[in-house]
PQR file with spaces between the fields and no chain letter, atoms N, CA, C, O and H, PARSE charges and radii, in Angstrom:
ATOM       1  N    VAL     1      52.398  -54.089   35.211 -0.4000 1.5000
ATOM       2  CA   VAL     1      51.102  -55.092   35.093 -0.0000 2.0000
ATOM       3  C    VAL     1      50.232  -55.912   35.816  0.5500 1.7000
ATOM       4  O    VAL     1      50.233  -56.964   35.178 -0.5500 1.4000
ATOM       5  N    LYS     2      49.626  -56.017   36.602 -0.4000 1.5000
ATOM       6  CA   LYS     2      49.217  -57.365   37.124 -0.0000 2.0000
ATOM       7  C    LYS     2      47.395  -57.094   36.928  0.5500 1.7000
ATOM       8  O    LYS     2      46.666  -56.114   37.082 -0.5500 1.4000
ATOM       9  H    LYS     2      49.625  -55.162   37.121  0.4000 1.0000
ATOM      10  N    THR     3      47.202  -58.351   36.566 -0.4000 1.5000
ATOM      11  CA   THR     3      45.155  -58.092   36.102 -0.0000 2.0000
ATOM      12  C    THR     3      44.999  -58.746   37.586  0.5500 1.7000
ATOM      13  O    THR     3      45.749  -59.034   38.519 -0.5500 1.4000
ATOM      14  H    THR     3      47.794  -59.147   36.441  0.4000 1.0000
ATOM      15  N    ASP     4      42.932  -58.855   37.145 -0.4000 1.5000
ATOM      16  CA   ASP     4      42.703  -60.068   38.694 -0.0000 2.0000
ATOM      17  C    ASP     4      41.575  -59.269   37.999  0.5500 1.7000
ATOM      18  O    ASP     4      41.250  -58.099   38.200 -0.5500 1.4000
ATOM      19  H    ASP     4      42.323  -58.620   36.388  0.4000 1.0000
ATOM      20  N    THR     5      40.992  -60.274   37.033 -0.4000 1.5000
ATOM      21  CA   THR     5      38.778  -60.671   37.195 -0.0000 2.0000
ATOM      22  C    THR     5      38.392  -61.359   38.139  0.5500 1.7000
ATOM      23  O    THR     5      37.438  -62.136   38.195 -0.5500 1.4000
ATOM      24  H    THR     5      41.257  -61.224   36.869  0.4000 1.0000
ATOM      25  N    ASN     6      39.441  -60.963   39.212 -0.4000 1.5000
ATOM      26  CA   ASN     6      37.956  -62.141   40.105 -0.0000 2.0000
ATOM      27  C    ASN     6      37.985  -60.944   41.345  0.5500 1.7000
ATOM      28  O    ASN     6      38.227  -61.230   42.518 -0.5500 1.4000
ATOM      29  H    ASN     6      40.216  -60.332   39.167  0.4000 1.0000
ATOM      30  N    VAL     7      37.760  -59.873   40.974 -0.4000 1.5000
ATOM      31  CA   VAL     7      37.223  -58.471   42.323 -0.0000 2.0000
ATOM      32  C    VAL     7      35.620  -58.023   41.277  0.5500 1.7000
ATOM      33  O    VAL     7      35.353  -58.442   40.151 -0.5500 1.4000
ATOM      34  H    VAL     7      37.564  -59.640   40.021  0.4000 1.0000
ATOM      35  N    VAL     8      34.791  -57.060   42.147 -0.4000 1.5000
ATOM      36  CA   VAL     8      33.820  -56.454   42.096 -0.0000 2.0000
ATOM      37  C    VAL     8      34.824  -55.352   42.465  0.5500 1.7000
ATOM      38  O    VAL     8      36.014  -55.370   42.779 -0.5500 1.4000
ATOM      39  H    VAL     8      35.008  -56.720   43.062  0.4000 1.0000
ATOM      40  N    LYS     9      33.801  -54.275   42.294 -0.4000 1.5000
ATOM      41  CA   LYS     9      33.184  -52.801   42.481 -0.0000 2.0000
ATOM      42  C    LYS     9      32.232  -53.268   43.537  0.5500 1.7000
ATOM      43  O    LYS     9      32.146  -54.494   43.608 -0.5500 1.4000
ATOM      44  H    LYS     9      32.835  -54.260   42.040  0.4000 1.0000
ATOM      45  N    VAL    10      31.325  -52.425   44.569 -0.4000 1.5000
ATOM      46  CA   VAL    10      30.988  -52.321   45.165 -0.0000 2.0000
ATOM      47  C    VAL    10      30.711  -50.507   45.838  0.5500 1.7000
ATOM      48  O    VAL    10      31.820  -50.010   46.032 -0.5500 1.4000
ATOM      49  H    VAL    10      31.395  -51.429   44.512  0.4000 1.0000
ATOM      50  N    SER    11      30.027  -49.916   46.052 -0.4000 1.5000
ATOM      51  CA   SER    11      30.082  -48.370   45.505 -0.0000 2.0000
ATOM      52  C    SER    11      28.391  -47.948   46.438  0.5500 1.7000
ATOM      53  O    SER    11      27.194  -48.194   46.292 -0.5500 1.4000
ATOM      54  H    SER    11      29.126  -50.320   45.894  0.4000 1.0000
ATOM      55  N    VAL    12      29.394  -47.095   47.520 -0.4000 1.5000
ATOM      56  CA   VAL    12      28.348  -46.315   48.050 -0.0000 2.0000
ATOM      57  C    VAL    12      27.838  -45.486   47.750  0.5500 1.7000
ATOM      58  O    VAL    12      28.078  -44.501   48.448 -0.5500 1.4000
ATOM      59  H    VAL    12      30.367  -46.894   47.639  0.4000 1.0000
ATOM      60  N    ILE    13      27.267  -45.362   47.088 -0.4000 1.5000
ATOM      61  CA   ILE    13      26.488  -43.960   46.363 -0.0000 2.0000
ATOM      62  C    ILE    13      25.011  -42.394   47.090  0.5500 1.7000
ATOM      63  O    ILE    13      24.148  -42.585   47.947 -0.5500 1.4000
ATOM      64  H    ILE    13      27.072  -46.162   46.521  0.4000 1.0000
ATOM      65  N    GLY    14      25.284  -41.075   46.327 -0.4000 1.5000
ATOM      66  CA   GLY    14      24.203  -40.384   47.346 -0.0000 2.0000
ATOM      67  C    GLY    14      24.485  -39.232   47.705  0.5500 1.7000
ATOM      68  O    GLY    14      25.422  -38.818   48.387 -0.5500 1.4000
ATOM      69  H    GLY    14      25.985  -40.920   45.631  0.4000 1.0000
ATOM      70  N    ILE    15      23.339  -38.529   47.050 -0.4000 1.5000
ATOM      71  CA   ILE    15      23.671  -36.765   46.743 -0.0000 2.0000
ATOM      72  C    ILE    15      24.516  -36.471   48.769  0.5500 1.7000
ATOM      73  O    ILE    15      25.193  -35.468   48.996 -0.5500 1.4000
ATOM      74  H    ILE    15      22.578  -38.865   46.495  0.4000 1.0000
ATOM      75  N    GLY    16      24.344  -37.139   49.458 -0.4000 1.5000
ATOM      76  CA   GLY    16      23.557  -37.005   50.869 -0.0000 2.0000
ATOM      77  C    GLY    16      25.097  -36.921   51.976  0.5500 1.7000
ATOM      78  O    GLY    16      25.233  -36.852   53.197 -0.5500 1.4000
ATOM      79  H    GLY    16      23.794  -37.953   49.273  0.4000 1.0000
ATOM      80  N    MET    17      26.066  -36.972   50.820 -0.4000 1.5000
ATOM      81  CA   MET    17      27.554  -38.013   51.016 -0.0000 2.0000
ATOM      82  C    MET    17      27.813  -36.008   51.664  0.5500 1.7000
ATOM      83  O    MET    17      28.575  -35.632   52.555 -0.5500 1.4000
ATOM      84  H    MET    17      25.955  -37.028   49.828  0.4000 1.0000
ATOM      85  N    ARG    18      27.369  -35.603   51.261 -0.4000 1.5000
ATOM      86  CA   ARG    18      28.069  -34.082   51.569 -0.0000 2.0000
ATOM      87  C    ARG    18      27.618  -33.802   53.394  0.5500 1.7000
ATOM      88  O    ARG    18      28.220  -33.242   54.309 -0.5500 1.4000
ATOM      89  H    ARG    18      26.750  -35.909   50.537  0.4000 1.0000
ATOM      90  N    SER    19      26.794  -34.235   53.341 -0.4000 1.5000
ATOM      91  CA   SER    19      25.962  -32.935   54.731 -0.0000 2.0000
ATOM      92  C    SER    19      26.166  -34.626   55.775  0.5500 1.7000
ATOM      93  O    SER    19      25.994  -34.333   56.958 -0.5500 1.4000
ATOM      94  H    SER    19      26.305  -34.691   52.597  0.4000 1.0000
ATOM      95  N    HIS    20      26.376  -35.709   55.662 -0.4000 1.5000
ATOM      96  CA   HIS    20      26.629  -37.163   56.603 -0.0000 2.0000
ATOM      97  C    HIS    20      27.598  -37.329   56.904  0.5500 1.7000
ATOM      98  O    HIS    20      28.373  -38.096   56.334 -0.5500 1.4000
ATOM      99  H    HIS    20      26.516  -35.947   54.701  0.4000 1.0000
ATOM     100  N    ALA    21      27.759  -36.897   57.541 -0.4000 1.5000
ATOM     101  CA   ALA    21      29.924  -37.755   58.065 -0.0000 2.0000
ATOM     102  C    ALA    21      29.229  -38.760   58.314  0.5500 1.7000
ATOM     103  O    ALA    21      28.010  -38.934   58.323 -0.5500 1.4000
ATOM     104  H    ALA    21      27.129  -36.274   58.005  0.4000 1.0000
ATOM     105  N    GLY    22      30.678  -39.863   58.655 -0.4000 1.5000
ATOM     106  CA   GLY    22      30.602  -40.813   59.349 -0.0000 2.0000
ATOM     107  C    GLY    22      30.414  -41.797   57.490  0.5500 1.7000
ATOM     108  O    GLY    22      31.487  -42.243   57.084 -0.5500 1.4000
ATOM     109  H    GLY    22      31.668  -39.721   58.647  0.4000 1.0000
ATOM     110  N    VAL    23      29.171  -42.053   56.556 -0.4000 1.5000
ATOM     111  CA   VAL    23      29.409  -43.110   55.710 -0.0000 2.0000
ATOM     112  C    VAL    23      30.502  -43.846   54.570  0.5500 1.7000
ATOM     113  O    VAL    23      30.206  -44.852   53.924 -0.5500 1.4000
ATOM     114  H    VAL    23      28.299  -41.691   56.886  0.4000 1.0000
ATOM     115  N    ALA    24      31.681  -43.196   54.485 -0.4000 1.5000
ATOM     116  CA   ALA    24      33.096  -44.070   54.219 -0.0000 2.0000
ATOM     117  C    ALA    24      33.346  -44.246   55.269  0.5500 1.7000
ATOM     118  O    ALA    24      34.475  -44.689   55.475 -0.5500 1.4000
ATOM     119  H    ALA    24      31.921  -42.379   55.009  0.4000 1.0000
ATOM     120  N    GLN    25      32.477  -44.007   56.418 -0.4000 1.5000
ATOM     121  CA   GLN    25      33.499  -45.127   57.968 -0.0000 2.0000
ATOM     122  C    GLN    25      32.489  -46.479   58.409  0.5500 1.7000
ATOM     123  O    GLN    25      32.517  -47.489   59.111 -0.5500 1.4000
ATOM     124  H    GLN    25      31.560  -43.647   56.251  0.4000 1.0000
ATOM     125  N    THR    26      31.538  -45.683   57.412 -0.4000 1.5000
ATOM     126  CA   THR    26      30.221  -47.245   58.149 -0.0000 2.0000
ATOM     127  C    THR    26      30.580  -47.769   56.760  0.5500 1.7000
ATOM     128  O    THR    26      29.799  -48.712   56.629 -0.5500 1.4000
ATOM     129  H    THR    26      31.516  -44.863   56.841  0.4000 1.0000
ATOM     130  N    MET    27      31.118  -47.716   55.945 -0.4000 1.5000
ATOM     131  CA   MET    27      30.722  -48.663   54.632 -0.0000 2.0000
ATOM     132  C    MET    27      32.495  -50.027   55.106  0.5500 1.7000
ATOM     133  O    MET    27      32.678  -51.239   54.992 -0.5500 1.4000
ATOM     134  H    MET    27      31.752  -46.950   56.051  0.4000 1.0000
ATOM     135  N    PHE    28      33.606  -48.488   55.770 -0.4000 1.5000
ATOM     136  CA   PHE    28      34.889  -49.913   56.308 -0.0000 2.0000
ATOM     137  C    PHE    28      34.803  -51.054   57.583  0.5500 1.7000
ATOM     138  O    PHE    28      35.198  -52.200   57.796 -0.5500 1.4000
ATOM     139  H    PHE    28      33.458  -47.503   55.863  0.4000 1.0000
ATOM     140  N    LYS    29      34.034  -50.000   58.284 -0.4000 1.5000
ATOM     141  CA   LYS    29      33.742  -50.315   59.632 -0.0000 2.0000
ATOM     142  C    LYS    29      32.704  -52.524   59.569  0.5500 1.7000
ATOM     143  O    LYS    29      32.751  -53.597   60.170 -0.5500 1.4000
ATOM     144  H    LYS    29      33.712  -49.069   58.111  0.4000 1.0000
ATOM     145  N    THR    30      31.686  -51.578   57.926 -0.4000 1.5000
ATOM     146  CA   THR    30      30.651  -52.961   57.917 -0.0000 2.0000
ATOM     147  C    THR    30      30.876  -54.408   57.679  0.5500 1.7000
ATOM     148  O    THR    30      30.347  -55.487   57.942 -0.5500 1.4000
ATOM     149  H    THR    30      31.648  -50.705   57.438  0.4000 1.0000
ATOM     150  N    LEU    31      32.674  -53.570   56.597 -0.4000 1.5000
ATOM     151  CA   LEU    31      33.262  -54.632   55.205 -0.0000 2.0000
ATOM     152  C    LEU    31      34.207  -55.224   56.612  0.5500 1.7000
ATOM     153  O    LEU    31      34.041  -56.413   56.881 -0.5500 1.4000
ATOM     154  H    LEU    31      33.104  -52.693   56.383  0.4000 1.0000
ATOM     155  N    ALA    32      34.786  -54.743   57.138 -0.4000 1.5000
ATOM     156  CA   ALA    32      35.866  -55.601   57.946 -0.0000 2.0000
ATOM     157  C    ALA    32      35.044  -56.384   58.617  0.5500 1.7000
ATOM     158  O    ALA    32      34.949  -57.554   58.248 -0.5500 1.4000
ATOM     159  H    ALA    32      34.920  -53.776   56.919  0.4000 1.0000
ATOM     160  N    GLU    33      34.414  -56.003   59.536 -0.4000 1.5000
ATOM     161  CA   GLU    33      33.738  -56.935   60.263 -0.0000 2.0000
ATOM     162  C    GLU    33      33.207  -58.402   60.035  0.5500 1.7000
ATOM     163  O    GLU    33      32.994  -59.250   60.902 -0.5500 1.4000
ATOM     164  H    GLU    33      34.491  -55.052   59.836  0.4000 1.0000
ATOM     165  N    LYS    34      33.015  -58.526   58.456 -0.4000 1.5000
ATOM     166  CA   LYS    34      32.155  -59.062   58.206 -0.0000 2.0000
ATOM     167  C    LYS    34      34.206  -59.563   57.600  0.5500 1.7000
ATOM     168  O    LYS    34      34.298  -60.674   57.077 -0.5500 1.4000
ATOM     169  H    LYS    34      33.188  -57.838   57.752  0.4000 1.0000
ATOM     170  N    GLY    35      34.885  -59.146   57.666 -0.4000 1.5000
ATOM     171  CA   GLY    35      36.261  -60.094   56.579 -0.0000 2.0000
ATOM     172  C    GLY    35      36.798  -59.892   55.877  0.5500 1.7000
ATOM     173  O    GLY    35      37.831  -60.476   55.549 -0.5500 1.4000
ATOM     174  H    GLY    35      34.811  -58.244   58.092  0.4000 1.0000
ATOM     175  N    ILE    36      36.197  -58.798   55.274 -0.4000 1.5000
ATOM     176  CA   ILE    36      36.175  -57.954   53.374 -0.0000 2.0000
ATOM     177  C    ILE    36      37.202  -57.764   53.212  0.5500 1.7000
ATOM     178  O    ILE    36      37.328  -56.556   53.012 -0.5500 1.4000
ATOM     179  H    ILE    36      35.357  -58.323   55.541  0.4000 1.0000
ATOM     180  N    ASN    37      37.904  -58.141   53.178 -0.4000 1.5000
ATOM     181  CA   ASN    37      39.867  -57.231   53.029 -0.0000 2.0000
ATOM     182  C    ASN    37      39.045  -55.985   51.347  0.5500 1.7000
ATOM     183  O    ASN    37      38.191  -56.163   50.478 -0.5500 1.4000
ATOM     184  H    ASN    37      37.802  -59.123   53.340  0.4000 1.0000
ATOM     185  N    ILE    38      39.974  -54.866   51.742 -0.4000 1.5000
ATOM     186  CA   ILE    38      39.248  -53.991   50.949 -0.0000 2.0000
ATOM     187  C    ILE    38      40.635  -53.494   49.686  0.5500 1.7000
ATOM     188  O    ILE    38      41.445  -52.605   49.951 -0.5500 1.4000
ATOM     189  H    ILE    38      40.667  -54.722   52.448  0.4000 1.0000
ATOM     190  N    LEU    39      40.644  -54.376   48.196 -0.4000 1.5000
ATOM     191  CA   LEU    39      41.761  -53.969   47.576 -0.0000 2.0000
ATOM     192  C    LEU    39      42.170  -52.585   47.392  0.5500 1.7000
ATOM     193  O    LEU    39      43.373  -52.323   47.378 -0.5500 1.4000
ATOM     194  H    LEU    39      39.986  -55.098   47.981  0.4000 1.0000
ATOM     195  N    ALA    40      41.045  -51.409   47.208 -0.4000 1.5000
ATOM     196  CA   ALA    40      41.432  -50.985   46.405 -0.0000 2.0000
ATOM     197  C    ALA    40      40.706  -49.168   46.786  0.5500 1.7000
ATOM     198  O    ALA    40      40.102  -48.934   45.739 -0.5500 1.4000
ATOM     199  H    ALA    40      40.068  -51.621   47.220  0.4000 1.0000
ATOM     200  N    ILE    41      40.513  -47.909   47.716 -0.4000 1.5000
ATOM     201  CA   ILE    41      39.291  -47.315   47.838 -0.0000 2.0000
ATOM     202  C    ILE    41      39.780  -45.898   46.456  0.5500 1.7000
ATOM     203  O    ILE    41      40.887  -45.531   46.062 -0.5500 1.4000
ATOM     204  H    ILE    41      41.003  -48.100   48.567  0.4000 1.0000
ATOM     205  N    THR    42      38.670  -45.544   46.155 -0.4000 1.5000
ATOM     206  CA   THR    42      38.322  -44.711   45.484 -0.0000 2.0000
ATOM     207  C    THR    42      37.301  -43.555   45.866  0.5500 1.7000
ATOM     208  O    THR    42      36.208  -43.890   46.324 -0.5500 1.4000
ATOM     209  H    THR    42      37.771  -45.842   46.475  0.4000 1.0000
ATOM     210  N    THR    43      37.519  -42.590   45.746 -0.4000 1.5000
ATOM     211  CA   THR    43      36.397  -41.720   46.391 -0.0000 2.0000
ATOM     212  C    THR    43      35.900  -39.804   45.565  0.5500 1.7000
ATOM     213  O    THR    43      36.775  -39.033   45.171 -0.5500 1.4000
ATOM     214  H    THR    43      38.407  -42.318   45.374  0.4000 1.0000
ATOM     215  N    SER    44      34.656  -39.540   45.519 -0.4000 1.5000
ATOM     216  CA   SER    44      34.457  -38.370   45.451 -0.0000 2.0000
ATOM     217  C    SER    44      33.370  -37.828   46.309  0.5500 1.7000
ATOM     218  O    SER    44      32.940  -38.272   47.373 -0.5500 1.4000
ATOM     219  H    SER    44      33.946  -40.166   45.839  0.4000 1.0000
ATOM     220  N    GLU    45      32.843  -36.270   45.306 -0.4000 1.5000
ATOM     221  CA   GLU    45      31.690  -35.708   47.030 -0.0000 2.0000
ATOM     222  C    GLU    45      30.917  -36.840   47.071  0.5500 1.7000
ATOM     223  O    GLU    45      30.964  -37.320   48.204 -0.5500 1.4000
ATOM     224  H    GLU    45      33.193  -35.909   44.441  0.4000 1.0000
ATOM     225  N    ILE    46      29.871  -37.799   45.939 -0.4000 1.5000
ATOM     226  CA   ILE    46      28.741  -38.248   46.327 -0.0000 2.0000
ATOM     227  C    ILE    46      29.374  -39.973   46.140  0.5500 1.7000
ATOM     228  O    ILE    46      28.698  -40.674   45.387 -0.5500 1.4000
ATOM     229  H    ILE    46      29.833  -37.409   45.019  0.4000 1.0000
ATOM     230  N    LYS    47      30.372  -40.504   46.666 -0.4000 1.5000
ATOM     231  CA   LYS    47      30.356  -41.894   45.679 -0.0000 2.0000
ATOM     232  C    LYS    47      31.937  -42.217   46.356  0.5500 1.7000
ATOM     233  O    LYS    47      32.913  -41.504   46.124 -0.5500 1.4000
ATOM     234  H    LYS    47      30.921  -39.934   47.278  0.4000 1.0000
ATOM     235  N    VAL    48      31.961  -43.607   47.354 -0.4000 1.5000
ATOM     236  CA   VAL    48      32.467  -43.805   47.841 -0.0000 2.0000
ATOM     237  C    VAL    48      32.820  -45.171   47.221  0.5500 1.7000
ATOM     238  O    VAL    48      31.755  -45.784   47.159 -0.5500 1.4000
ATOM     239  H    VAL    48      31.168  -44.186   47.542  0.4000 1.0000
ATOM     240  N    SER    49      33.753  -45.886   46.764 -0.4000 1.5000
ATOM     241  CA   SER    49      34.044  -47.167   46.141 -0.0000 2.0000
ATOM     242  C    SER    49      35.611  -48.422   46.921  0.5500 1.7000
ATOM     243  O    SER    49      36.769  -48.167   47.253 -0.5500 1.4000
ATOM     244  H    SER    49      34.619  -45.388   46.815  0.4000 1.0000
ATOM     245  N    VAL    50      34.770  -49.742   46.913 -0.4000 1.5000
ATOM     246  CA   VAL    50      35.839  -50.053   46.764 -0.0000 2.0000
ATOM     247  C    VAL    50      35.803  -51.306   45.754  0.5500 1.7000
ATOM     248  O    VAL    50      34.962  -51.705   44.948 -0.5500 1.4000
ATOM     249  H    VAL    50      33.829  -49.949   46.643  0.4000 1.0000
ATOM     250  N    LEU    51      36.944  -51.706   46.104 -0.4000 1.5000
ATOM     251  CA   LEU    51      37.334  -53.274   45.438 -0.0000 2.0000
ATOM     252  C    LEU    51      38.107  -54.824   45.768  0.5500 1.7000
ATOM     253  O    LEU    51      39.290  -55.095   45.972 -0.5500 1.4000
ATOM     254  H    LEU    51      37.627  -51.382   46.759  0.4000 1.0000
ATOM     255  N    ILE    52      37.065  -55.549   45.727 -0.4000 1.5000
ATOM     256  CA   ILE    52      36.963  -56.104   46.876 -0.0000 2.0000
ATOM     257  C    ILE    52      37.218  -57.672   45.866  0.5500 1.7000
ATOM     258  O    ILE    52      37.634  -57.642   44.709 -0.5500 1.4000
ATOM     259  H    ILE    52      36.104  -55.329   45.561  0.4000 1.0000
ATOM     260  N    ALA    53      36.937  -58.678   46.458 -0.4000 1.5000
ATOM     261  CA   ALA    53      37.019  -59.545   46.206 -0.0000 2.0000
ATOM     262  C    ALA    53      35.750  -59.642   45.717  0.5500 1.7000
ATOM     263  O    ALA    53      34.804  -58.944   46.084 -0.5500 1.4000
ATOM     264  H    ALA    53      36.599  -58.702   47.398  0.4000 1.0000
ATOM     265  N    ALA    54      35.705  -61.044   44.372 -0.4000 1.5000
ATOM     266  CA   ALA    54      33.937  -61.265   44.000 -0.0000 2.0000
ATOM     267  C    ALA    54      33.806  -63.099   44.863  0.5500 1.7000
ATOM     268  O    ALA    54      34.035  -64.218   44.405 -0.5500 1.4000
ATOM     269  H    ALA    54      36.473  -61.610   44.074  0.4000 1.0000
ATOM     270  N    ASP    55      33.670  -62.962   45.265 -0.4000 1.5000
ATOM     271  CA   ASP    55      34.258  -64.159   46.341 -0.0000 2.0000
ATOM     272  C    ASP    55      32.288  -63.764   47.249  0.5500 1.7000
ATOM     273  O    ASP    55      31.190  -64.277   47.462 -0.5500 1.4000
ATOM     274  H    ASP    55      33.483  -62.052   45.637  0.4000 1.0000
ATOM     275  N    TYR    56      33.096  -62.513   47.444 -0.4000 1.5000
ATOM     276  CA   TYR    56      32.265  -61.991   48.769 -0.0000 2.0000
ATOM     277  C    TYR    56      31.145  -60.603   48.414  0.5500 1.7000
ATOM     278  O    TYR    56      31.001  -59.512   48.966 -0.5500 1.4000
ATOM     279  H    TYR    56      33.989  -62.096   47.271  0.4000 1.0000
ATOM     280  N    THR    57      30.638  -61.092   47.519 -0.4000 1.5000
ATOM     281  CA   THR    57      29.781  -60.214   46.458 -0.0000 2.0000
ATOM     282  C    THR    57      28.932  -59.711   47.051  0.5500 1.7000
ATOM     283  O    THR    57      28.846  -58.499   47.248 -0.5500 1.4000
ATOM     284  H    THR    57      30.755  -61.978   47.070  0.4000 1.0000
ATOM     285  N    GLU    58      27.953  -60.781   47.537 -0.4000 1.5000
ATOM     286  CA   GLU    58      26.112  -61.116   48.166 -0.0000 2.0000
ATOM     287  C    GLU    58      26.944  -60.811   49.647  0.5500 1.7000
ATOM     288  O    GLU    58      26.346  -59.973   50.322 -0.5500 1.4000
ATOM     289  H    GLU    58      28.023  -61.766   47.376  0.4000 1.0000
ATOM     290  N    LEU    59      27.542  -61.057   49.946 -0.4000 1.5000
ATOM     291  CA   LEU    59      28.006  -61.232   51.278 -0.0000 2.0000
ATOM     292  C    LEU    59      28.437  -59.395   51.745  0.5500 1.7000
ATOM     293  O    LEU    59      27.827  -59.107   52.775 -0.5500 1.4000
ATOM     294  H    LEU    59      28.028  -61.738   49.398  0.4000 1.0000
ATOM     295  N    ALA    60      29.393  -58.082   51.166 -0.4000 1.5000
ATOM     296  CA   ALA    60      28.702  -57.415   50.810 -0.0000 2.0000
ATOM     297  C    ALA    60      27.643  -56.649   50.697  0.5500 1.7000
ATOM     298  O    ALA    60      27.175  -56.214   51.749 -0.5500 1.4000
ATOM     299  H    ALA    60      29.888  -58.316   50.330  0.4000 1.0000
ATOM     300  N    VAL    61      27.071  -56.330   49.580 -0.4000 1.5000
ATOM     301  CA   VAL    61      25.588  -56.200   49.957 -0.0000 2.0000
ATOM     302  C    VAL    61      24.616  -55.505   50.835  0.5500 1.7000
ATOM     303  O    VAL    61      24.124  -54.419   51.143 -0.5500 1.4000
ATOM     304  H    VAL    61      27.450  -56.684   48.726  0.4000 1.0000
ATOM     305  N    ARG    62      24.641  -57.343   51.146 -0.4000 1.5000
ATOM     306  CA   ARG    62      23.907  -57.421   52.136 -0.0000 2.0000
ATOM     307  C    ARG    62      24.437  -56.297   53.171  0.5500 1.7000
ATOM     308  O    ARG    62      23.961  -55.208   53.491 -0.5500 1.4000
ATOM     309  H    ARG    62      25.040  -58.225   50.896  0.4000 1.0000
ATOM     310  N    ALA    63      25.446  -56.889   53.515 -0.4000 1.5000
ATOM     311  CA   ALA    63      26.371  -56.607   55.330 -0.0000 2.0000
ATOM     312  C    ALA    63      26.260  -54.602   55.438  0.5500 1.7000
ATOM     313  O    ALA    63      26.526  -53.992   56.473 -0.5500 1.4000
ATOM     314  H    ALA    63      25.833  -57.773   53.255  0.4000 1.0000
ATOM     315  N    LEU    64      25.736  -53.798   53.878 -0.4000 1.5000
ATOM     316  CA   LEU    64      26.104  -52.198   53.203 -0.0000 2.0000
ATOM     317  C    LEU    64      24.498  -51.888   53.347  0.5500 1.7000
ATOM     318  O    LEU    64      23.948  -50.915   53.863 -0.5500 1.4000
ATOM     319  H    LEU    64      25.519  -54.294   53.037  0.4000 1.0000
ATOM     320  N    HIS    65      24.063  -52.780   52.861 -0.4000 1.5000
ATOM     321  CA   HIS    65      22.580  -52.904   52.837 -0.0000 2.0000
ATOM     322  C    HIS    65      21.851  -52.619   54.450  0.5500 1.7000
ATOM     323  O    HIS    65      21.085  -51.778   54.920 -0.5500 1.4000
ATOM     324  H    HIS    65      24.510  -53.571   52.442  0.4000 1.0000
ATOM     325  N    THR    66      22.489  -53.689   54.899 -0.4000 1.5000
ATOM     326  CA   THR    66      21.120  -53.270   56.535 -0.0000 2.0000
ATOM     327  C    THR    66      22.365  -52.359   57.837  0.5500 1.7000
ATOM     328  O    THR    66      22.185  -52.179   59.041 -0.5500 1.4000
ATOM     329  H    THR    66      23.112  -54.372   54.518  0.4000 1.0000
ATOM     330  N    ALA    67      23.708  -51.908   56.858 -0.4000 1.5000
ATOM     331  CA   ALA    67      24.170  -51.447   58.314 -0.0000 2.0000
ATOM     332  C    ALA    67      23.358  -49.712   57.313  0.5500 1.7000
ATOM     333  O    ALA    67      23.353  -48.911   58.248 -0.5500 1.4000
ATOM     334  H    ALA    67      23.854  -52.054   55.879  0.4000 1.0000
ATOM     335  N    TYR    68      22.949  -49.159   56.427 -0.4000 1.5000
ATOM     336  CA   TYR    68      23.171  -47.816   55.743 -0.0000 2.0000
ATOM     337  C    TYR    68      21.676  -47.672   56.141  0.5500 1.7000
ATOM     338  O    TYR    68      21.129  -46.585   55.950 -0.5500 1.4000
ATOM     339  H    TYR    68      22.953  -49.810   55.667  0.4000 1.0000
ATOM     340  N    GLY    69      20.749  -49.063   56.868 -0.4000 1.5000
ATOM     341  CA   GLY    69      19.261  -49.215   57.257 -0.0000 2.0000
ATOM     342  C    GLY    69      17.681  -49.128   56.161  0.5500 1.7000
ATOM     343  O    GLY    69      16.519  -48.721   56.152 -0.5500 1.4000
ATOM     344  H    GLY    69      21.193  -49.945   57.023  0.4000 1.0000
ATOM     345  N    LEU    70      19.067  -50.092   55.068 -0.4000 1.5000
ATOM     346  CA   LEU    70      17.761  -49.672   54.132 -0.0000 2.0000
ATOM     347  C    LEU    70      17.410  -50.726   54.111  0.5500 1.7000
ATOM     348  O    LEU    70      17.203  -50.485   52.921 -0.5500 1.4000
ATOM     349  H    LEU    70      20.011  -50.424   55.076  0.4000 1.0000
ATOM     350  N    ASP    71      16.908  -52.406   54.311 -0.4000 1.5000
ATOM     351  CA   ASP    71      15.806  -52.901   54.671 -0.0000 2.0000
ATOM     352  C    ASP    71      15.316  -52.733   56.138  0.5500 1.7000
ATOM     353  O    ASP    71      15.508  -53.247   57.240 -0.5500 1.4000
ATOM     354  H    ASP    71      17.076  -52.602   55.277  0.4000 1.0000
ATOM     355  N    ALA    72      14.693  -51.892   55.657 -0.4000 1.5000
ATOM     356  CA   ALA    72      14.385  -51.489   57.839 -0.0000 2.0000
ATOM     357  C    ALA    72      12.623  -51.345   57.359  0.5500 1.7000
ATOM     358  O    ALA    72      12.037  -50.459   56.737 -0.5500 1.4000
ATOM     359  H    ALA    72      14.537  -51.475   54.762  0.4000 1.0000
ATOM     360  N    GLU    73      12.256  -52.333   57.821 -0.4000 1.5000
ATOM     361  CA   GLU    73      10.717  -51.718   57.016 -0.0000 2.0000
ATOM     362  C    GLU    73       9.740  -50.602   57.577  0.5500 1.7000
ATOM     363  O    GLU    73       8.738  -50.280   56.938 -0.5500 1.4000
ATOM     364  H    GLU    73      12.732  -53.052   58.326  0.4000 1.0000
């Protein structure tokens, strides 16, 4: 067993994921474009979560926020 306390879990959650294709693809593409390596992925019907290095937390959250249009006025 190997442990690492320098990782964080970032999740995209929403009931709309059942009917909207491409949510996970958007997440993976956005993180890749920012050079953020995904260490692990978990999914459910309404959630996609990834483990990433803690150093990239703010960059990942801000990039995903923009990718899903959550910063639009």
